[in-house]
C-alpha positions in Angstrom: 0.0 0.1 -0.1 1.1 3.8 -0.8 2.3 5.0 2.7 4.6 8.1 3.8 7.8 7.2 6.6 9.7 9.5 8.6 12.9 7.4 9.5 14.8 10.9 10.9 14.1 14.3 11.9 14.3 17.1 10.1 12.8 18.9 7.7 9.7 17.8 6.9 9.9 18.5 3.2 13.0 16.6 2.8 12.4 13.6 5.7 8.8 12.5 4.8 9.3 9.7 2.4 6.7 8.1 0.1 7.0 4.0 0.4 5.6 1.1 -0.1 4.4 -0.9 3.0 2.9 -4.1 3.8 -0.8 -4.2 4.5 -1.6 -6.3 7.5 -4.5 -8.1 9.0 -6.0 -6.7 12.2 -5.6 -8.0 15.4 -7.6 -9.4 17.8 -9.5 -5.6 19.3 -8.3 -4.0 16.0 -9.7 -3.0 12.8 -8.5 -1.9 9.4 -9.5 1.6 8.2 -9.2 2.8 4.3 -8.6 6.3 4.8 -10.3 8.7 2.5 -9.1 12.1 3.7 -6.4 13.2 6.0 -5.8 16.6 7.3 -2.3 18.3 7.7 -2.0 20.6 10.7 0.8 21.6 12.6 0.8 19.1 15.0 1.5 16.6 12.4 4.6 18.4 11.2 6.4 19.5 14.8 7.3 16.0 15.4 8.6 15.5 12.3 11.2 18.6 12.7 12.3 16.5 16.2 10.7 19.1 18.4 9.3 16.6 20.7 12.0 13.6 20.0 12.0 12.6 23.9 8.3 11.3 23.1 8.5 10.4 19.0 9.8 6.7 18.1 11.7 6.9 14.9 10.5 5.2 12.0 6.7 6.5 11.9 3.6 7.6 9.6 2.7 11.2 10.5 -0.4 12.1 9.9 -3.3 12.9 13.5 -6.5 13.6 11.7 -8.8 12.0 9.3 -11.4 9.9 8.2 -12.2 6.6 6.4 -13.9 3.5 6.0 -14.1 0.1 8.1 -12.5 -2.7 6.0 -11.6 -5.5 8.2 -12.4 -6.4 11.6 -10.1 -8.3 14.1 -11.4 -11.3 16.4 -13.5 -9.9 19.4 -14.5 -6.6 18.0 -18.1 -5.6 18.0 -18.5 -2.2 18.1 -18.0 -2.0 14.5 -18.2 -3.3 11.0 -17.3 -3.3 7.9 -18.7 -0.5 5.9 -18.7 2.2 9.0 -17.1 5.3 8.7 -14.8 6.3 11.6 -12.5 9.1 12.6 -9.4 6.8 14.2 -7.7 8.7 17.0 -4.9 8.4 19.6 -1.7 8.3 17.4 -0.1 9.2 14.2 -0.3 7.0 11.1 -3.1 8.7 8.7 -0.5 9.7 6.2 -1.3 6.0 4.0 -3.8 3.9 2.7 -4.8 1.8 5.3 -4.5 2.0 9.0 -4.3 -0.4 11.8 -5.8 0.7 15.2 -7.7 -0.6 17.7 -11.5 -0.3 17.9 -11.6 2.1 21.0 -9.8 4.3 19.6 -12.0 4.4 16.5 -15.3 6.9 16.4 -18.2 6.4 14.2 -19.2 9.4 11.7 -22.7 10.3 11.9 -24.1 9.9 7.7 -24.8 13.4 7.4 -21.3 14.8 8.2 -19.7 15.2 4.4 -15.9 14.2 3.9 -14.4 17.3 4.0 -15.8 18.3 7.4 -15.1 14.4 8.4 -11.2 15.0 8.1 -11.6 18.2 10.2 -13.9 16.9 12.8 -11.0 16.2 15.5 -8.4 18.3 16.2 -9.6 21.9 16.2 -13.0 21.5 17.2 -11.9 19.2 20.3 -9.2 21.7 21.0 -11.3 24.5 20.8 -13.8 23.3 23.0 -11.0 22.4 25.6 -9.7 25.4 25.8 -12.9 27.1 26.3 -13.7 24.7 28.8 -10.4 25.4 30.6 -11.4 29.3 30.5 -14.8 28.4 32.3 -12.8 26.1 35.1 -10.6 29.2 35.8 -13.4 31.9 35.8 -16.9 30.3 36.4 -19.0 32.1 33.5 -17.5 33.9 30.9 -19.6 37.1 29.9 -17.7 39.9 29.8 -14.9 38.5 30.4 -12.2 40.0 28.0 -10.2 37.2 26.0 -7.2 37.2 23.3 -7.0 35.0 20.6 -3.9 35.0 19.2 -3.4 33.3 15.6 -7.1 34.3 15.3 -6.8 34.2 11.4 -6.1 30.9 11.7 -9.3 28.0 11.7 -8.8 27.4 14.8 -9.1 30.9 15.8 -12.1 31.7 14.2 -13.4 28.6 16.0 -12.2 30.5 19.2 -14.1 33.5 18.5 -17.1 32.3 17.7 -17.6 30.1 20.5 -16.4 32.7 23.1 -19.0 35.4 21.5 -21.5 32.7 22.2 -20.0 32.6 25.9 -21.1 36.2 26.0 -17.3 37.0 26.3 -15.4 40.0 24.9 -13.1 38.3 22.6 -10.4 40.1 20.6 -8.7 38.4 17.7 -4.8 39.2 17.3 -3.6 39.0 13.8 -0.3 39.8 11.7 -2.0 40.8 8.3 -4.2 43.0 7.0 -5.6 40.6 4.7 -6.7 38.5 8.1 -8.1 41.3 9.4 -10.3 42.1 6.9 -11.8 38.6 6.3 -12.2 38.1 10.2 -14.1 41.3 10.4 -16.6 39.7 7.9 -16.6 36.6 9.8 -16.6 36.1 13.2 -18.1 38.1 16.2 -15.4 40.4 18.4 -12.7 43.1 18.0 -9.9 42.4 15.7 -6.2 43.9 16.4 -2.8 43.7 14.8 -0.3 42.4 16.6 3.4 40.6 16.5 7.0 40.3 17.8 7.3 44.3 18.4 4.1 45.5 17.8 2.0 44.5 20.6 -1.5 45.8 21.0 -2.9 48.4 23.7 -5.3 46.1 25.2 -6.2 45.0 29.1 -7.0 41.6 29.2 -8.7 38.7 31.7 -7.0 36.1 29.7 -5.2 34.6 26.4 -5.4 31.8 24.5 -2.1 31.5 22.9 -1.0 29.7 19.8 2.6 31.3 18.8 4.6 31.3 22.0 7.8 33.5 21.8 9.1 36.8 22.7 5.3 37.8 21.6 3.4 35.5 23.6 5.9 37.1 26.9 5.2 40.7 25.8 1.1 40.1 25.8 1.7 38.4 29.3 3.8 41.2 30.4 1.6 44.2 29.1 -1.9 42.9 28.6 -2.9 40.6 31.2 -5.0 41.8 34.5 -4.0 40.3 37.6 -5.7 37.0 38.3 -5.8 36.4 34.9 -4.9 33.4 32.7 -2.6 32.3 29.9 -3.5 29.4 28.4 -0.9 27.9 25.5 -2.2 25.4 23.2 0.5 25.8 20.1 4.1 27.3 19.2 3.7 28.8 15.6 6.8 30.5 16.7 8.8 27.4 17.2 10.1 29.0 20.6 9.2 29.1 23.9 7.3 31.2 26.2 9.9 33.5 28.4 10.3 31.7 31.5 11.5 35.7 32.4 7.9 36.7 31.1 6.0 34.0 33.5 8.1 34.1 36.5 7.3 38.1 36.5 3.6 37.5 36.8 3.0 35.0 39.6 -0.5 36.5 39.8 -1.6 34.4 36.5 -2.6 31.3 36.0 -0.4 29.8 33.4 -1.2 26.2 31.8 -1.1 24.6 28.6 -3.5 22.0 26.8 -2.0 19.4 24.5 -5.1 17.9 22.7 -3.4 14.5 22.8 -2.5 14.5 26.7 -6.0 15.3 27.1 -7.5 12.5 24.9 -5.2 10.1 26.5 -6.4 10.8 30.0 -10.5 11.4 29.4 -11.5 8.3 28.7 -13.9 7.3 25.9 -17.3 8.5 27.1 -16.4 11.9 27.5 -14.4 12.0 23.9 -17.7 10.6 22.4 -19.5 13.7 24.1 -16.7 15.8 22.6 -17.3 14.6 19.3 -21.3 15.3 19.4 -20.5 18.6 20.0 -18.1 19.0 17.3 -20.8 17.2 15.0 -23.4 19.8 16.2 -20.9 22.7 15.3 -20.0 21.1 12.0 -23.6 21.3 11.1 -24.3 24.8 12.0 -21.4 25.8 10.5 -19.4 27.0 13.8 -16.9 24.3 13.0 -16.3 24.1 9.9 -13.1 25.0 8.1 -12.0 26.5 4.8 -10.3 24.1 2.5 -7.9 25.5 -0.1 -7.1 22.3 -1.7 -6.8 18.5 -1.3 -4.0 16.8 -2.7 -3.1 13.2 -3.7 -0.9 11.5 -1.1 1.2 11.0 -3.9 1.8 14.8 -4.5 2.5 15.3 -0.9 5.7 17.2 -1.7 3.6 20.1 -3.5 1.1 20.0 -0.4 3.9 20.8 2.3 5.0 23.1 -0.3 1.5 24.6 0.2 1.4 24.1 3.7 4.4 26.7 4.3 3.4 29.3 1.9 2.3 31.9 4.0 -0.2 33.1 1.7 -2.1 29.8 2.3 -5.5 30.6 2.9 -7.3 27.4 4.2 -6.5 23.9 5.4 -5.0 21.3 3.2 -6.3 17.8 2.8 -4.3 14.7 1.7 -6.4 11.6 -0.3 -4.2 8.7 0.3 -6.6 6.7 -2.2 -4.4 8.4 -5.2 
């Protein structure tokens, strides 16, 4: 079968190889899934660079998000049958034609969820839901709370702005480009401001949801957060940690990190099923729908990765492992 493989850490465009891999039968408790579409997310590429080398075992197949159809069922599996559409989670491996996964880690897709929504129903929606829940745990009701969202022009940034507005929060999206600001002004509720390293917006915030990290996040912590506020980081698009000096300078702020993988492996299946139910509801309403820039055949992964790295990219990229 057609597959990808990472045998050494480095630039994803150089170290992700296309390979012919053997197709094996599912063991007891497992199913085989023929993958239909998979997403490209920053969380797919960061482990390839070696940033998480302490918890990443080589070689591995990348890809954390996508969906497919059950094609074979291993002994003892009664929860799924061939022909079921599922979202397999819990580990990487979706950038290939067929995937073996424990049935316990496969979640059924409702019939009314279309293909592109199915391919993007996991990482961003569930992360956004957990980020808002973390704010509730800190503040209680969010009505009137002033909350900043960095990288607001991203797919998950837009979702967060909408979710926060639904909670009655006073949300401010922080973006780096006029194009993002113009688009968001017509697509999401709340305020939009410019900000990046060396250009910190003049804000007073109760909380920041950060996907950037680095010195910019440190400046936001020092200059915008009110005492008793919260800083929740769920990404590091800058590739640089938040400066420890900024964290240590604000003992009056609650700092936390939300990594979806950690939450998924501790939440338990009933809690994850409930989160997926909210994701599907949000997809039906348009709340969690993602703009799709292009769908690439897996055989053209090199072109897809080049497009992913293009700063002018407008929307998410998907991979079709079937071709």
